[in-house]
C-alpha positions in Angstrom: -13.3 15.9 38.8 -10.9 14.2 36.5 -7.2 13.6 37.2 -4.5 15.0 35.0 -3.0 12.4 32.7 0.7 11.5 33.2 2.5 11.8 29.9 5.1 9.3 28.9 8.6 10.6 29.8 9.9 9.8 26.3 7.2 11.9 24.6 9.5 15.0 24.6 11.7 13.3 22.0 8.7 12.6 19.7 8.1 15.1 17.0 4.6 16.7 16.9 4.1 15.5 13.3 5.4 12.5 11.4 8.1 13.6 8.9 9.7 10.4 7.7 12.6 12.1 5.8 13.9 13.5 9.1 14.3 10.1 10.8 14.5 7.2 8.4 18.2 7.4 7.4 19.4 7.9 11.0 17.3 5.0 12.2 18.6 2.6 9.5 22.2 3.5 10.1 21.7 2.9 13.8 20.3 -0.6 13.1 23.3 -1.5 10.9 25.8 -0.1 13.4 24.1 -2.1 16.2 24.7 -5.3 14.2 21.0 -6.3 14.3 21.2 -7.6 10.7 24.4 -9.5 11.1 23.8 -13.3 11.2 25.7 -15.6 13.6 26.3 -19.1 12.2 27.3 -20.2 15.6 24.0 -19.3 17.1 21.8 -22.0 18.8 18.7 -20.3 17.5 16.8 -21.9 14.6 17.9 -20.7 11.2 16.0 -18.7 8.7 17.7 -17.6 5.5 17.0 -15.8 2.3 19.5 -14.9 -0.5 18.6 -11.7 -2.3 18.0 -12.2 -6.0 21.2 -10.3 -7.1 20.4 -7.1 -9.0 22.7 -6.1 -11.9 25.7 -4.1 -10.9 24.7 -1.5 -13.6 21.1 -1.3 -12.2 19.2 1.0 -10.0 16.2 0.3 -7.8 12.9 0.0 -9.7 9.5 -0.9 -8.5 10.0 -4.6 -9.1 13.1 -4.5 -6.9 11.2 -2.5 -4.3 8.4 -5.1 -4.1 10.9 -7.9 -3.9 12.9 -6.3 -1.2 9.8 -5.2 0.8 8.5 -8.7 1.0 11.8 -10.3 1.9 12.4 -7.6 4.5 9.0 -8.2 6.0 9.7 -12.0 6.3 13.1 -11.6 7.8 12.1 -8.9 10.3 9.2 -11.1 11.6 11.4 -14.2 11.9 14.1 -12.2 13.7 11.5 -11.0 16.2 10.3 -14.6 16.5 13.7 -15.7 17.8 15.3 -17.1 14.6 18.9 -16.5 13.6 18.2 -14.7 10.4 20.5 -14.4 7.4 19.4 -12.2 4.5 22.3 -12.3 2.2 22.8 -9.4 -0.3 24.8 -9.1 -3.4 25.0 -8.1 -7.1 25.3 -9.8 -10.4 28.2 -8.8 -12.7 25.7 -8.5 -15.6 28.1 -9.5 -18.4 26.5 -7.8 -21.4 25.1 -4.7 -19.6 28.4 -3.9 -17.8 30.6 -4.5 -20.9 28.3 -2.2 -22.9 28.5 0.6 -20.3 32.3 0.5 -20.3 32.6 0.3 -24.1 30.3 3.3 -24.5 32.6 5.2 -22.1 35.6 4.3 -24.3 33.8 5.3 -27.4 33.5 8.9 -26.1 37.3 9.1 -26.6 37.1 7.2 -29.9 38.4 4.0 -28.4 37.3 0.4 -28.5 38.0 -2.5 -26.2 40.3 -4.0 -28.9 42.5 -0.9 -28.5 43.3 -2.0 -25.0 43.3 -5.7 -25.2 41.4 -8.2 -23.0 43.3 -7.9 -19.8 43.5 -4.1 -19.7 39.9 -3.8 -20.7 38.8 -6.0 -17.9 40.8 -3.8 -15.5 38.9 -0.9 -16.7 35.6 -2.7 -16.0 36.8 -3.4 -12.5 37.6 0.3 -12.2 34.1 1.3 -13.3 32.6 -1.2 -10.8 34.6 0.3 -7.9 33.7 3.8 -8.9 30.1 3.6 -10.3 28.8 0.1 -9.8 26.4 -0.7 -7.0 24.2 2.3 -6.9 21.4 0.0 -5.8 23.1 -0.7 -2.5 22.5 2.8 -1.3 19.0 2.7 -2.5 18.4 -0.5 -0.6 19.4 1.3 2.6 16.8 4.0 1.9 14.2 1.4 1.6 15.1 -0.2 4.9 16.5 -3.5 3.8 17.7 -5.5 6.8 20.4 -7.4 4.9 23.6 -8.7 6.4 26.0 -6.2 4.7 29.0 -8.0 6.2 28.3 -10.8 3.7 27.7 -8.7 0.6 28.6 -10.7 -2.4 29.5 -10.1 -6.1 29.3 -12.9 -8.8 32.8 -12.1 -9.9 34.4 -12.3 -6.4 37.2 -14.7 -6.3 35.4 -17.1 -4.0 32.4 -17.2 -6.3 34.6 -17.6 -9.4 36.2 -20.6 -7.7 32.7 -22.1 -7.3 32.0 -21.4 -11.0 35.1 -23.2 -12.1 34.4 -26.1 -9.7 30.9 -26.9 -10.9 31.9 -26.4 -14.6 34.6 -29.0 -14.1 32.2 -31.4 -12.4 29.5 -31.0 -15.1 32.1 -31.4 -17.8 33.5 -34.6 -16.3 30.0 -35.9 -15.9 29.4 -35.4 -19.6 26.8 -32.7 -19.0 28.7 -29.9 -20.8 29.6 -30.2 -24.4 30.4 -28.0 -27.4 28.2 -28.1 -30.5 27.1 -26.0 -33.4 23.5 -25.0 -32.8 21.1 -22.2 -33.5 21.3 -19.3 -31.0 19.9 -15.8 -30.6 22.7 -13.6 -32.0 23.1 -9.9 -31.4 25.0 -8.3 -34.4 25.6 -5.2 -32.3 27.0 -7.0 -29.2 28.5 -9.7 -31.4 27.5 -12.5 -29.0 24.8 -15.1 -28.4 22.2 -13.9 -25.9 19.7 -15.8 -23.8 16.0 -16.1 -24.4 15.4 -13.8 -21.4 17.3 -11.0 -23.2 15.1 -11.2 -26.3 12.0 -9.0 -26.2 9.4 -9.4 -28.9 7.8 -6.4 -30.5 5.2 -5.9 -33.2 6.9 -4.1 -36.1 5.7 -3.0 -39.6 7.7 -4.9 -42.2 6.9 -6.6 -45.5 5.7 -10.0 -46.5 7.1 -10.9 -49.9 5.9 -14.0 -51.9 8.3 -15.2 -54.6 8.6 -18.1 -56.9 11.2 -20.9 -56.9 11.4 -22.9 -60.1 9.8 -22.1 -63.4 8.3 -18.7 -64.1 5.5 -20.5 -66.0 2.6 -21.9 -64.0 2.6 -24.9 -66.3 6.1 -26.0 -65.2 7.4 -27.1 -61.8 7.5 -24.2 -59.3 6.6 -23.3 -55.8 5.6 -20.0 -54.3 6.9 -19.2 -50.7 6.6 -16.1 -48.6 9.0 -14.4 -46.0 9.5 -11.3 -44.0 13.3 -11.8 -44.1 14.0 -12.0 -47.9 17.7 -11.9 -47.5 17.6 -15.3 -45.8 16.7 -17.0 -49.1 20.4 -16.9 -49.8 20.7 -19.6 -47.1 17.7 -21.7 -48.3 18.4 -25.4 -48.8 14.9 -26.8 -49.1 11.2 -26.1 -49.4 8.9 -28.0 -47.0 5.3 -29.0 -47.6 2.9 -31.1 -45.6 3.0 -34.9 -46.5 -0.8 -34.9 -47.1 -0.9 -31.8 -49.3 -2.1 -33.0 -52.7 -1.0 -29.8 -54.4 2.7 -30.6 -53.8 2.8 -34.4 -53.4 4.2 -34.9 -56.9 7.1 -32.5 -56.2 8.3 -34.1 -53.0 11.8 -35.5 -53.6 12.5 -33.2 -56.5 14.7 -30.2 -56.6 14.4 -26.7 -57.9 17.3 -24.3 -58.9 18.2 -21.4 -56.6 18.0 -18.1 -58.6 21.3 -16.7 -57.5 23.4 -19.7 -56.4 24.8 -22.9 -57.8 22.5 -24.8 -55.5 19.5 -27.1 -55.9 16.6 -26.6 -53.4 15.2 -29.9 -52.2 11.4 -30.3 -51.7 10.7 -32.3 -48.5 7.6 -33.4 -46.8 7.4 -32.4 -43.1 4.4 -32.4 -40.7 5.6 -29.2 -39.2 4.1 -27.3 -42.2 0.6 -25.9 -41.9 -1.0 -26.5 -45.3 -3.7 -23.9 -44.5 -1.3 -21.1 -43.9 -0.2 -19.0 -46.9 0.7 -21.2 -49.9 1.2 -24.2 -47.8 4.9 -24.2 -48.7 7.7 -23.0 -46.4 11.2 -22.0 -47.4 13.8 -23.7 -45.2 16.9 -21.8 -44.0 18.3 -24.2 -41.4 21.2 -21.9 -40.2 18.9 -18.9 -39.6 15.5 -20.0 -38.3 14.7 -22.2 -35.2 11.9 -24.2 -36.9 13.9 -24.5 -40.1 16.9 -25.8 -38.1 14.7 -28.6 -36.7 13.5 -29.4 -40.2 17.1 -29.4 -41.4 18.1 -31.9 -38.7 15.1 -34.2 -39.5 16.0 -34.2 -43.3 19.8 -34.0 -43.0 19.9 -30.8 -45.0 23.0 -28.6 -45.6 23.1 -25.7 -43.2 25.2 -22.9 -44.8 25.6 -19.7 -42.7 25.1 -16.5 -44.8 25.7 -13.9 -42.1 28.8 -12.9 -40.2 29.0 -11.8 -36.6 28.0 -8.3 -37.5 25.0 -9.3 -39.5 26.5 -8.9 -43.0 26.0 -11.3 -45.9 29.0 -13.5 -46.3 30.3 -16.5 -48.1 27.5 -16.8 -50.7 29.7 -15.9 -53.7 27.0 -13.5 -54.9 27.1 -9.7 -55.3 25.2 -9.4 -52.0 28.3 -10.4 -50.0 29.4 -7.6 -47.7 25.9 -6.0 -47.5 24.2 -5.4 -44.2 21.3 -7.7 -43.7 18.7 -4.9 -44.1 20.5 -3.5 -47.2 20.6 -7.0 -48.6 16.8 -7.4 -48.0 16.1 -4.6 -50.4 18.7 -5.7 -53.0 17.5 -9.3 -53.0 13.9 -8.1 -53.5 15.0 -5.9 -56.5 16.9 -8.8 -58.0 14.0 -11.2 -57.7 11.7 -8.6 -59.2 14.1 -8.2 -62.1 13.8 -11.9 -62.8 10.0 -11.7 -62.5 9.9 -13.9 -59.4 8.0 -11.6 -57.1 4.4 -12.8 -56.9 3.0 -10.5 -54.2 4.2 -7.9 -51.7 2.3 -6.9 -48.6 3.5 -3.7 -47.0 3.2 -2.7 -44.2 3.0 -6.1 -42.7 2.7 -6.2 -38.9 4.6 -9.1 -37.3 6.4 -10.0 -34.1 10.2 -9.6 -34.2 12.7 -10.5 -31.4 14.9 -7.6 -30.3 18.0 -7.5 -28.1 16.9 -6.1 -24.7 20.4 -4.6 -24.3 21.2 -3.1 -27.7 17.7 -2.8 -29.2 18.4 -4.2 -32.6 16.5 -7.2 -34.1 18.2 -10.4 -33.1 19.4 -12.8 -35.7 18.9 -16.6 -35.3 22.4 -17.9 -36.3 24.1 -21.2 -36.4 27.1 -20.9 -34.1 29.6 -23.1 -32.3 28.8 -22.8 -28.6 29.1 -24.5 -25.2 25.9 -26.2 -23.9 24.7 -27.8 -20.7 22.8 -31.1 -21.2 19.7 -30.4 -19.1 17.5 -33.5 -19.2 18.7 -35.2 -16.0 19.2 -31.9 -14.2 15.8 -30.6 -15.1 14.2 -33.9 -14.0 15.9 -33.6 -10.6 14.6 -30.0 -10.3 11.1 -31.2 -11.2 11.2 -34.1 -8.8 12.3 -31.8 -5.9 8.9 -30.0 -6.2 7.0 -33.3 -6.8 8.5 -34.8 -3.7 7.8 -31.7 -1.6 11.4 -30.9 -0.8 10.7 -27.5 -2.4 7.2 -26.0 -2.1 6.0 -23.4 -4.7 3.7 -20.7 -3.4 1.1 -20.2 -4.7 0.5 -23.8 -5.7 -1.4 -22.5 -8.8 2.0 -21.8 -10.4 3.2 -25.4 -10.1 1.9 -26.3 -13.6 4.0 -23.5 -15.1 7.0 -24.9 -13.3 6.5 -28.5 -14.5 5.6 -27.3 -18.0 9.1 -25.8 -18.2 11.4 -28.3 -16.5 9.7 -31.2 -18.1 10.2 -29.8 -21.6 13.5 -27.9 -21.2 16.0 -27.6 -24.1 19.8 -27.7 -23.6 21.2 -24.5 -22.3 23.6 -22.4 -24.3 26.1 -21.1 -21.7 28.8 -19.4 -23.8 28.9 -15.7 -24.6 31.3 -14.0 -26.9 32.3 -11.3 -24.4 35.3 -10.3 -22.4 33.7 -9.4 -19.1 32.5 -12.5 -17.2 33.7 -15.9 -16.0 36.0 -17.2 -18.7 35.2 -20.7 -19.7 37.8 -23.0 -18.0 38.4 -25.0 -21.2 42.0 -25.0 -22.7 42.8 -25.9 -26.3 45.9 -27.7 -27.3 48.0 -27.2 -30.5 46.6 -30.3 -32.1 42.9 -29.7 -31.3 42.9 -31.3 -27.9 40.8 -29.8 -25.1 41.1 -30.0 -21.3 38.8 -28.7 -18.6 40.9 -27.2 -15.9 39.5 -27.0 -12.3 40.3 -24.2 -9.8 43.1 -26.1 -8.2 44.6 -27.4 -11.4 47.2 -26.0 -13.8 46.6 -25.8 -17.5 49.1 -27.5 -19.8 52.0 -25.4 -21.0 51.4 -23.7 -24.4 47.7 -24.3 -24.4 45.2 -21.4 -24.9 42.1 -20.8 -22.9 38.8 -20.7 -24.7 38.0 -17.0 -25.5 34.3 -17.2 -24.5 32.8 -16.3 -21.1 29.9 -18.0 -19.4 26.3 -16.8 -19.5 25.6 -14.6 -16.5 22.8 -17.0 -15.4 25.5 -19.7 -15.0 27.1 -18.1 -12.0 23.7 -16.8 -10.7 22.6 -20.4 -10.7 25.1 -21.1 -7.9 24.0 -18.1 -5.9 22.3 -19.8 -2.9 25.4 -21.9 -2.1 28.4 -20.1 -3.7 27.6 -17.0 -1.6 27.9 -19.2 1.5 31.4 -20.4 0.6 30.8 -23.6 -1.5 32.7 -25.7 -2.6 34.2 -25.4 1.0 32.3 -26.6 4.0 31.6 -23.4 5.9 29.7 -22.5 9.0 27.3 -20.6 6.9 26.4 -23.6 4.7 26.1 -25.7 7.8 23.7 -23.3 9.5 21.8 -21.6 6.7 21.7 -24.0 3.8 19.3 -25.0 2.3 17.8 -21.5 2.4 14.3 -21.1 3.8 12.6 -19.3 0.9 13.3 -17.7 -2.4 11.2 -14.6 -3.1 11.1 -13.5 -6.7 8.7 -12.6 -9.6 7.0 -15.4 -11.5 8.5 -13.9 -14.7 11.9 -15.4 -14.0 10.7 -18.8 -12.8 12.2 -20.4 -15.9 15.3 -18.5 -16.4 16.8 -18.3 -13.0 14.8 -20.4 -10.5 15.0 -23.4 -12.7 18.7 -23.1 -13.1 19.3 -22.7 -9.4 17.2 -25.8 -8.8 19.2 -27.8 -11.4 22.6 -26.8 -10.0 21.4 -27.1 -6.4 20.2 -30.6 -6.8 23.3 -31.5 -8.9 25.6 -30.7 -5.9 23.1 -31.8 -3.3 25.1 -34.8 -2.2 28.3 -32.8 -1.9 29.7 -33.3 1.6 30.4 -29.5 1.7 26.6 -29.2 1.7 25.4 -32.3 3.5 28.0 -32.8 6.2 27.7 -36.5 7.0 24.2 -36.4 5.5 22.9 -39.0 7.9 20.2 -39.2 10.5 16.4 -38.5 10.5 17.0 -34.7 10.3 19.1 -34.8 7.1 18.2 -31.8 5.0 16.7 -32.0 1.6 19.3 -31.6 -1.2 17.7 -28.4 -2.6 18.8 -24.8 -2.7 15.6 -23.6 -1.0 12.7 -25.1 0.9 10.1 -22.7 -0.4 9.7 -20.6 -3.5 7.3 -17.6 -3.3 6.4 -16.1 -6.6 4.9 -12.7 -6.6 3.2 -10.9 -9.5 4.4 -7.9 -11.6 3.7 -4.3 -10.8 1.5 -2.4 -13.2 0.2 1.2 -13.1 -3.1 2.2 -11.6 -4.8 1.4 -14.9 -3.4 -2.1 -15.0 -0.9 -1.4 -17.8 2.6 -2.8 -17.7 5.1 -0.1 -16.6 7.6 0.9 -19.3 9.8 3.8 -20.4 8.0 4.0 -23.8 4.6 4.5 -22.1 6.1 7.0 -19.6 4.2 5.3 -16.8 7.2 4.0 -14.8 7.6 5.1 -11.2 11.0 5.6 -9.5 10.4 4.1 -6.0 12.9 6.6 -4.5 10.6 9.4 -5.6 7.9 8.0 -3.5 10.3 7.5 -0.6 11.2 11.2 -0.7 7.6 12.3 -1.1 5.7 9.9 1.2 8.3 8.0 3.2 9.7 4.5 2.9 6.9 3.1 5.1 4.3 4.4 2.7 6.0 2.8 -0.3 6.5 -0.5 1.5 2.9 -0.7 2.8 1.5 0.1 -0.6 3.5 -2.7 -2.2 2.9 -5.3 0.5 -0.8 -4.4 0.6 -1.1 -5.2 -3.1 0.9 -8.4 -3.1 -1.6 -11.2 -3.5 0.0 -14.6 -4.2 0.7 -15.0 -7.9 -1.3 -11.9 -8.9 -0.1 -8.7 -10.5 -0.6 -5.5 -8.6 -1.7 -2.1 -9.9 -0.6 0.9 -8.0 -0.6 4.7 -8.4 0.3 7.8 -6.4 -3.1 7.8 -4.6 -2.2 4.4 -3.1 1.0 5.8 -1.7 -0.7 8.9 -0.4 -3.3 6.7 1.4 -0.4 4.7 3.0 1.2 7.9 4.1 -2.1 9.0 5.7 -2.2 5.6 7.4 1.3 6.2 8.9 0.2 9.7 10.1 -3.0 8.2 11.6 -1.0 5.7 13.5 1.4 8.4 14.7 -1.4 10.7 15.9 -3.2 7.9 17.7 0.0 6.9 19.5 0.8 10.4 20.3 -2.6 10.8 21.9 -2.0 7.7 24.0 1.4 9.0 25.1 0.0 12.4 26.0 -2.4 10.7 28.3 0.2 8.6 30.0 0.0 5.4 28.1 2.8 3.1 29.1 3.2 -0.7 29.4 1.6 -1.9 32.6 -0.2 -5.1 33.9 -3.8 -5.3 32.8 -6.4 -5.8 35.5 -8.5 -9.0 35.4 -10.8 -9.1 32.4 -13.9 -8.8 34.6 -12.7 -5.4 35.7 -12.3 -4.1 32.1 -15.0 -2.2 30.3 -16.9 -3.7 27.3 -14.8 -1.5 25.0 -11.6 -2.8 26.6 -12.6 -6.4 26.3 -13.8 -5.9 22.7 -10.6 -4.2 21.4 -8.3 -6.7 23.2 -10.3 -9.6 21.8 -10.2 -8.2 18.3 -6.5 -7.6 18.6 -6.0 -11.3 19.4 -8.0 -12.2 16.3 -6.0 -9.9 14.1 -2.7 -11.2 15.6 -3.7 -14.7 14.7 -4.8 -13.7 11.2 -1.5 -11.8 10.5 0.5 -14.8 11.7 -1.5 -17.1 9.4 -1.2 -14.7 6.4 2.6 -14.4 6.9 3.1 -18.1 7.0 1.1 -18.4 3.8 3.0 -15.5 2.1 -0.3 -13.7 1.9 1.1 -10.2 2.5 -2.0 -8.4 1.2 -4.3 -10.2 3.7 -1.9 -9.4 6.6 -1.8 -5.7 5.6 -5.6 -5.4 5.0 -6.3 -7.0 8.5 -3.8 -4.6 10.1 -5.0 -1.5 8.2 -8.7 -2.0 9.0 -8.1 -2.9 12.6 -5.7 0.0 13.2 -7.8 2.6 11.4 -11.4 1.5 11.6 -11.5 -0.2 15.0 -8.6 1.2 17.1 -8.3 4.8 15.9 -11.9 5.5 14.9 -13.6 3.7 17.8 -11.4 2.7 20.7 -9.4 5.8 20.9 -12.6 7.8 20.9 -14.1 5.6 23.6 -10.9 5.8 25.5 -11.3 9.6 25.7 -14.6 9.1 27.4 -13.1 6.5 29.8 -10.3 8.8 30.6 -12.8 11.5 31.5 -14.5 9.0 33.8 -11.2 8.3 35.6 -11.1 4.7 34.4 -7.5 4.3 35.3 -6.6 1.1 33.4 -7.5 2.8 30.1 -3.9 3.9 29.5 -2.7 0.4 30.1 -5.1 -1.0 27.5 -4.1 1.7 25.0 -0.4 0.8 25.6 -1.1 -3.0 25.4 -2.9 -2.6 22.1 -0.3 -0.2 20.6 2.6 -2.4 21.8 1.2 -5.4 19.9 -0.1 -3.4 16.9 3.3 -1.7 16.4 5.1 -5.0 16.5 2.7 -6.6 14.0 3.2 -3.6 11.6 6.9 -3.4 12.0 7.9 -5.9 9.3 6.2 -3.8 6.7 6.5 -0.3 8.2 9.7 -0.5 10.2 10.4 3.3 10.6 7.3 4.8 12.1 6.7 1.8 14.3 10.3 1.9 15.6 9.9 5.6 16.6 6.5 5.1 18.2 7.4 1.8 20.0 10.6 3.0 21.5 8.8 6.1 22.8 6.0 4.1 24.2 8.0 1.3 25.8 11.5 2.7 26.3 12.7 -0.5 24.6 16.0 -0.8 22.7 14.5 -1.6 19.2 11.6 -3.3 17.6 14.1 -5.0 15.3 15.0 -7.3 18.2 11.8 -7.1 20.2 9.7 -10.3 20.7 7.0 -11.0 18.2 3.5 -11.1 19.8 2.5 -14.4 21.2 -1.1 -15.6 21.7 -2.5 -13.5 24.6 -5.0 -16.0 25.8 -7.7 -13.3 25.5 -10.7 -14.3 23.5 -13.5 -12.2 22.2 -16.2 -11.7 24.8 -19.4 -12.2 22.7 -21.7 -10.3 25.0 -19.3 -7.4 25.4 -18.6 -7.4 21.6 -22.3 -7.3 20.9 -22.9 -4.4 23.2 -20.1 -2.5 21.5 -21.5 -3.3 18.1 -24.9 -2.1 19.2 -23.4 1.1 20.6 -21.5 1.7 17.3 -24.7 1.2 15.3 -26.6 3.6 17.5 -23.9 6.2 17.3 -23.6 5.8 13.6 -27.4 6.2 13.0 -27.5 9.3 15.2 -24.6 10.7 13.3 -26.3 10.0 10.0 -29.4 11.7 11.2 -27.3 14.8 12.2 -25.8 14.8 8.8 -29.2 14.6 7.1 -30.3 17.6 9.2 -27.3 19.6 8.4 -26.2 19.9 12.0 -22.6 20.9 12.6 -20.2 18.1 13.6 -19.7 19.4 17.2 -23.1 21.0 17.7 -24.6 19.5 20.8 -28.3 18.8 20.9 -30.5 17.7 23.8 -31.8 14.2 23.5 -33.7 11.5 25.4 -32.8 7.8 25.0 -35.6 5.4 25.4 -35.2 1.6 25.9 -31.5 2.0 26.5 -31.7 -0.3 29.5 -33.6 -3.0 27.5 -30.7 -2.8 25.0 -28.2 -3.4 27.7 -26.4 -0.1 27.0 -26.8 1.8 30.4 -23.1 1.9 31.0 -22.5 3.2 27.5 -24.7 6.3 27.7 -21.7 8.6 28.4 -19.9 7.3 25.3 -23.1 7.5 23.2 -23.7 11.0 24.3 -20.1 12.1 23.8 -19.6 10.5 20.3 -23.0 11.5 19.0 -22.7 15.0 20.5 -25.9 14.7 22.6 -26.7 16.4 25.9 -29.2 15.3 28.7 -32.8 16.5 28.2 -33.9 19.5 30.2 -37.0 19.6 32.4 -39.0 21.2 29.6 -37.6 18.9 27.0 -39.8 18.6 23.9 -38.7 16.3 21.1 -39.0 17.7 17.6 -37.6 14.5 15.9 -36.6 11.0 16.7 -34.3 8.3 15.5 -35.3 4.7 16.0 -32.5 2.1 15.8 -33.1 -1.6 16.0 -30.4 -3.3 18.0 -29.8 -6.9 19.0 -32.1 -6.8 22.1 -34.3 -3.8 21.7 -35.2 -0.8 19.5 -33.7 2.3 21.0 -35.5 5.6 20.3 -33.4 8.8 20.4 -35.7 11.7 20.7 -34.0 15.0 19.8 -34.9 18.6 20.6 -33.1 20.7 18.1 -35.0 23.9 19.0 -36.0 24.7 15.5 -32.8 23.5 13.8 -34.2 20.3 12.5 -35.1 20.4 8.8 -38.5 18.6 9.0 -38.6 18.2 5.2 -35.2 16.5 5.3 -36.3 14.3 8.1 -39.4 13.3 6.1 -37.2 12.5 3.1 -34.9 10.4 5.3 -37.8 8.4 6.7 -39.4 7.9 3.3 -36.1 6.6 2.0 -35.9 4.1 4.9 -39.5 3.1 4.4 -38.9 2.4 0.7 -36.0 0.1 1.6 -38.0 -1.7 4.3 -40.9 -2.2 1.8 -38.6 -3.6 -0.8 -37.2 -6.1 1.7 -40.7 -7.0 2.8 -41.8 -7.6 -0.8 -38.8 -9.7 -1.6 -39.0 -11.9 1.4 -42.8 -12.3 1.0 -42.3 -13.3 -2.6 -39.9 -16.0 -1.7 -42.1 -17.4 1.1 -45.1 -17.3 -1.2 -43.2 -19.5 -3.8 -44.1 -23.1 -3.3 -41.3 -24.3 -5.5 -38.7 -22.4 -3.5 -40.1 -23.7 -0.2 -40.0 -27.3 -1.5 -36.3 -27.0 -2.4 -34.8 -24.6 0.2 -33.2 -26.0 3.4 -35.2 -25.4 6.5 -32.6 -23.0 8.0 -32.6 -20.8 4.9 -36.4 -20.6 5.1 -36.3 -19.7 8.8 -33.8 -16.9 8.1 -36.0 -15.5 5.4 -39.1 -15.6 7.7 -37.0 -13.7 10.4 -36.1 -11.1 7.8 -39.7 -10.8 6.7 -40.8 -10.2 10.3 -38.1 -7.5 10.8 -39.1 -5.8 7.6 -42.8 -5.9 8.5 -42.0 -4.3 11.9 -39.8 -1.6 10.2 -42.6 -0.7 7.8 -45.0 -0.2 10.7 -42.5 1.7 12.8 -41.4 4.1 10.0 -45.1 4.6 8.9 -46.0 5.6 12.4 -43.1 8.0 12.6 -44.1 9.7 9.4 -47.6 10.1 10.6 -46.4 11.7 13.9 -43.9 14.0 12.2 -45.1 17.5 12.5 -45.5 19.6 9.4 
């Protein structure tokens, strides 16, 4: 007679099925209200800190954000459970170009432009938009479960962060590291500003390649043929470059040719940049409108006339093309050259790569422009040395060469933008051309005017790790949480953002606001973060990059609504291998939802049977199944800890998934049902102990379902502040584990036999087990019978079929009386299939052992293993042959 299980008193509050939408929002709001995510800089706990890569204020959560946030949340939740004082600091970037564009489009609906309002009033309108519509992503972060410290939410245009921007600009300027110069930039005629390399996206477009002739129209007289896809730029040509060793043009180097439309002579220069094998081996040089041509122009001191205004119109050439749009001029110049007989060849369509503005979509225009620049050589070296010296560690290490390839070859950084929204450059111009850099606590000279440009958005973002904590003041946050522990971001912005933070972080590294007194053996490294973890990019299930044009993008909030936040998070974390891209589709999210449901159902079963935390009896009083699952749990705990420390989220999730589903749910829970039927009282304590640890290990990645289940199981306040599992001291019992493995193999083989025979899943059949004692499985007969759906043999038992299973210590024979239900033909086919496999193994091992050359080279232990395999195969062939002979027709 079995006793009635005592259900957990909290079970009544647990729903019968897992419906994430019904509980997730309430759980999250409760965590925030309880202050679990609020960091205390006065705490004596060790510090762990992460700053959130600030999303654009105009943005909404995409899959890249969801991956980023999932990984950061997993790290911070685990560290909080481990007893650290955790700061995960959120915030948003003011996104200069994107935000100004949004507001300008709103004004355009009423037929207005920013100029109609003036700078100050327009900026007020941008702030109005930010207050009303900006920050959509904040609410989406809550749906995802981000455990950020909302009390420290930051915005790059906040006054405290603006003060930090003005401070570091002043220091860089005074150190001679900021200067103004006319250089080539990426110019957006639509936005009328310089844009960064990151904001240029290259696309293959169908254009035209036109070859035309400079010089004489006769082949007998001096001339050179050049080719271009941007024919209008020939109005800005000042030279033709050829390779110094090109015999075809050696005699022309140093001479000049007339320009067809301008009163200008075109110099012919020799430059090793030219590839003599490409095209005609001669390159037109437009220094003010092409990056390579600009470098040639500098080397040969060429004139650099600009022929395009800020809107991309031809200007100042003195020709009939002035005032034309660049694309209109492209056609007009071609027609004019054709009229003179200078067109040599036209290739159309001609597929070539063209840079486009990510924001406005139009082709960017390389343009010579007066801009503000940061001299990066010394800053980049310090950023590189920080990694070389180990002050900052890049994970995975395989991405280090990309880091050094960038910082060791960095070009000066253009930091000015011709916008109104952003941090205005703190340079003031005097009436006689004087300039002064005015710091945050200084007053500009009377009558001077401030520079109209604003700073590149990346400039203020480069201060993010320390400006968000109050720099340039010495604050408790800086003292406790800086340098930050780890930066988590995609490898695609390693150059554009990570490098800039490293440059500015090392530049202010000796500032007393950061270092304090900076003395003693525990003085912290002068870097913004101690670790940089770079994850891959998300692709669709076919490995293609997600994009709007392909229509394969996924809104992560759609998956949250459909499958739950836990399913989205587990899908992303499970695919996050260090440095590698991850391909995901809806089937992956559905599988993760099924995993959450499986976990929920297993825990509900345990609770229904009275599982609750209780002391475990001594190990010797536990069953084999108990010792096996507890030992495996400890192995998994250690593997998860190791994986988290190495930022191997995929490995941690795989270990937890297979343990929870394959070992705990599919095996131990089923074995526990048998033990509960045998009145083995400690079974519920083992169930509770395993679930307590398993739910804690899963919580960083799946916070919602684990919170509900753990609180019901333990009555504890919250998993958010629960203790992370420590080593249990329980090790795998090899003998018990082997018996469980043998039992699993025996049950699996009997189930396979049943399937081959077409027996219903729960159809019980009489069976006799032979050699079960020799196999050491006497105590497991109830479990074997229950999970293989067998019943004891009757007095007149007569076996109609048998399954022979070779285990570690014996071969167990399961004789079955199916009373005419066994399909003898099917059983014969099964045995013949097994015989073929055994014969193949015997032939393969015999061939190797009969090969003298192999035996001469192979290590002795390898040969011994092959001999053992040969013996097993030989015995299997004999056993199955005998079974086939005995099988009745």
